[in-house]
N, C-alpha and C positions, 0 to 999 in steps of 0.2 A: 732274746726272744727265742723263740724256738725255729729249726729250719731243718731239711732235708739235706746233708751233705756229704759228698762224694768223697770216697776214700780209697780210690784204684778201681780197677776192673772188679766188677763181681762184689765191690764195698762200700755200704753207704750206712749213716746213721742219723737218726731224729734227734738231734741233740742241742745245746745252748750255745748260742754264738750273741756276739753282741750287737745292738742294734745298729743297724745304717745310720750314718749322720752324712750331712751335706758336706760335698769336698770339694764340688766347683759351685758358683752363683747361678748356673744353669741346671741345678740339680733340683729334684724334688724327693722327697721321702714318702711311699704311700703303705698302707696300712695293705694287706691282702684282705679282701671280704672273699674272693674264688680265684681258685686256681686249677689248674688241672694238669696231666701228665702227656706229653707227647711222645710219639714214636722215636724222635731225635733224642730224648731221654736214657730212651732203651738202650739205642748206639751208643751213648756215653758210659752208662753203666756195664756196658759189655767189653768198654775199652777201646770203642772204634775210632775215637777220636781224642788222639794221646795227648793234645794240647791242653785238654781240662785237667787241672792242676788237682792234686790231693787237698782236701778242703774246701772245694769249691762249693756255693750253695746252687744247687740246679735249678731248673726252670724259667722259662721264657714266655708265661701266658696269663692273663690277670684282669681282673678288675678289684678295684679298691677304691679307698678315700684318701685323699692328700693328707699326710700329717705335718708336712713342713714344705716349704719351697725356699728356694735360694732367691739373693737380691734380683736376680737377672731374669727370674722367671715373670712373664707378663700376662698369659695366657689362664693361670691357675691361680689357686688360692688355696690355703688350709681349708680343708671340710668339703673340697671338691669329689663329685663322683667319678670316676674315669674307667677307660680302658686302657691297659698296658701294652703296646704295639711290642710284638716279638723281636722287632727291628729300630735299632738307635738312629737317629739322624740329626747330626750336626745342624744339617740345611745349608751350609756354607762352603763346604769343599766342592771339589771339580764333579766328584761323582753323584752326591746330591742335587747339584743342579742338573746332573743330567738323570734325575728321578731312578738313581741306581742307589738307593739308601742302602740295599745291604752291602754294599762295598765302602760305603760312607768311611772316611779317613780316619775317623774319629770315634765312630761306633759301628753302625752295622749289626749283625748278629753277635752280641758281646754279652746280653744277660743270660745266667746260667751257663755258662760257655768261657767269657774270660773275665767278667766279674759275676759275682753273685746275684743270683735269681730268684724268681719268684714264689719258690716251692718253702715258704717262710710267712711268719707272720708280718714283717714288712720287708719292702725291699727301696735301693736307692735307685731312680732313672735318671741319668743323664740327659741333657738337652731335652729337657721335660716339655717345653713349649711345642717341640717337633714328634715328640717320642708317645707323647697320650693323647686320646680324645675324651671329651666331656660326653659322660652319659644322661640323655635327657632323663627328667621325674616320670617313673613309672613305668619305665624302660626294665626288659627282663634280665636280669645278670647273668644267668646261665647261658642264655642264648648269644649274648656279647661277648663271652670269652671266648667262644668259637672265632672270632673274629680279631682276637691277638694274632693267631697264626694260620689254623689249619683251612678255613675259607680262602682267604689270601692266596695263600700257597697253591691251594688245589688249583683257584682260578687262574691266577698269576702263570706259574710254574707248568701246569698243566693244558689248562683251556686256552690262553692268549698264547702261548708258546707253541702249543698245537696248531695254533690256526683254527682252530675249528669254525666251521659255516656250515649255514642252512644247507641239508641232504647230505649230509657226510655221514659217514659209518664210522665211528669210534669205537676202541677197545680201550677198557683201564683194566691195566691189572695190577692188583693188590684193591681189596675191599675193605682197607681198614678205614681209620676217619680222616685221611687226608685224601684218599682216593674216592671217600665217599661225598669230600667235598668238590673234586672235579664234578663228580654225575652230579651234583646238586646243581654248579654253575654252568655244566656245558649246557644244560637245558635253557638257558639264556640265548643260543644261538640255532635252535631248534635241529641238530642234527638228528638224522631219519633212523638210526639205530645205535644202540649202546650197549657194548656188549662188556660186561664185569667179568675178570675171571679173577678167582681164590680158589683157596685149598678148605675153605670155611665153609659150609652150608648155610649157617646160621646168617653171616655175613650176606652171604648171598641172596637170601630169602630176605634180607633189610633191603638189599640194593635194589631188588623187583619193587619194593614199594616206594622207593625214592624215585623211579623213573626207568631202570633198567630196562631194555626190550630185549636182553637175553641175559643167561647168565651160566657160565661153564665153571665148574668144580676142575682145576688142572690137576690133582690126586693122581689122576691114572697116567698121566704124562701123554694126554691127548688132545691138550687144549689147543694147539697150532692147527691140530688136523678138524679139530669142531670149528674153529674159525674159520676157515679155509672154506668149509662145507657150507657156512653162514654166509658168507660174502662170494657163491660162486667162483671158488678158487682165486678171487682176484687181491682177498688181504683188506686193511681198514685203510680210511683215509688219515686216521690219527690213531698212533698207538702211545697209550701215555702211563708211563712207569712209576709206580706209587709206591714202591717197596723198596729198593735199595738193595738188591743181588744179584747174583751172576745169572742164574737161570731166566729171573723173570725180565732182565735187560735183553737176553739174548732173544726169548721168546718175541720182544717187541718186535726186534729185528727181522725174525722169522714173518711174521705178521702183517708187517706193514707194505702198503702195496707202492708202484711206481709212482712217484710225486706226492707222496705222502709224507707224514710228520712223525718222528719219534720225540715225544718230550719228557725228560726226564723228570721227577720230582725225587723219588729216592735218594737217602743220605747210603752212601755206598762207601763202606769202610774197607772194602776189600775191591782188586782190580777186576773187571770184564773183558769178554773178549768183544773186540768190532770187527765183523765179519766183512771187510770190506772187497774179500773175493766173492760175494755174494750181493754185495749192496752198491760198489762202484759206478754200476750203469744206471741205478732206480733213479737218478734224480731226488732221493729222499733228502731231508732237513732234519738233522739232530739237534736239539738243543739241551741247556742246562742252564740252571738258574737258582741263586737263593730267593725267596720272596724278597720284594722290596716294599711291599703294605702299600704301595702307592693307588692301589684299587680300596684301599679300606673305607675310605669315604663313602665310595658308590655302594659297596657292601653295607655298609651301616645301615643305609636308607632302603635298601632291598631286606634287610632283617626286620627294620622298624615297621615297614608296610606289610610283613610277613609274607611277601612273595617268594621267599624261599625260610625255610625253618630249621634252621642249624641245631634249635636245640632237641632236635629226633633225635641227634648222634647221642648223646646223653644215654646211657645205660647202667651207670653205678654214680652212687654219690656217698661221700665219705665227710666226718669232720677231718680237718685239716691233720690233727694229730694221728688221725688214722691212718697216715700216707703209707707206711711201710706195708699195711694191708692192701692199698691201694694199689701199690705195686705190685704186690703179688696177683692182684686181680687182672691187671693190664695186660703184665706179662705174660699170663694164662689167657689170652683172649678167646679162644675156639673154646676152651672148656668154662670158662667166665661167661660165655655169650658177651664180650665187653666189646664195645666202642669207644666214646668217649667218657671218663672218670670225672664227674665234678668235687671237689676239695672245698670244703664251707671253715672260713676260720671265724 
């Protein structure tokens, strides 16, 4: 089969690899129909996650058709149409029993990270019964790709961890796909104001159409000042960091109000400064989290009922064998006006 293979920081290739086989009776092999590229994949390509080894097939999102199942798989069979969860869950370990699937002792986030992933024609899925979701007939595959990762990530790591509630003023720092997912799902809780901050005017314009009440371009370095002006100098109740950079995290520290929450979503490849000299007395909560996908079933229902429409995040479509071009488009998102790309096998 063909696959996108990582060969160290800044190096990748579309090349021939062996088709995956069943290694455990709980495995399934899935033929990829549609997949996408995540901001985390860009972090990997930059070398921010040195645990990713040379030769790894990247990617952790997608929908497909089951090609083969192990003898212990009971919920699925060959030919079933499925969503692939970005998080693998054994369902039996202590962390899984606490619904912390991201820390599963035998799984967690391993696809495209510790084992070969979904940017390929086929992928092996461990613990298939717990790590796949059946797709009903007639459902929109492209919309459901967003359920693999970005929708539950934005919701769990940003909205739930940030404890967004009715009447809140929230700021989302970063208007990429996961920031947009936080914007879409924050509206479940009817916050009074949603301020979206980014460097890209195109993404900010899109954020407006998705429900942002205010947008701020932070290029001039005055974003904090503008947020404080919008909030009568009080700051925001919830600051959601959706980039994974030192300046954006520190911006959240500056704009959160007393009693507020900083919810980190971003993947941080480098350290940031925690300004306890100003935060120690503010009664704030800072949360971190890797998505557990515990909310995927609920989000699945909202997408099927069109209560939220994540398909609107898709801006570019490619064939799977155009993945090198797709990476360039996604990497140059501002120039290409890209949010989410879809790759079809």
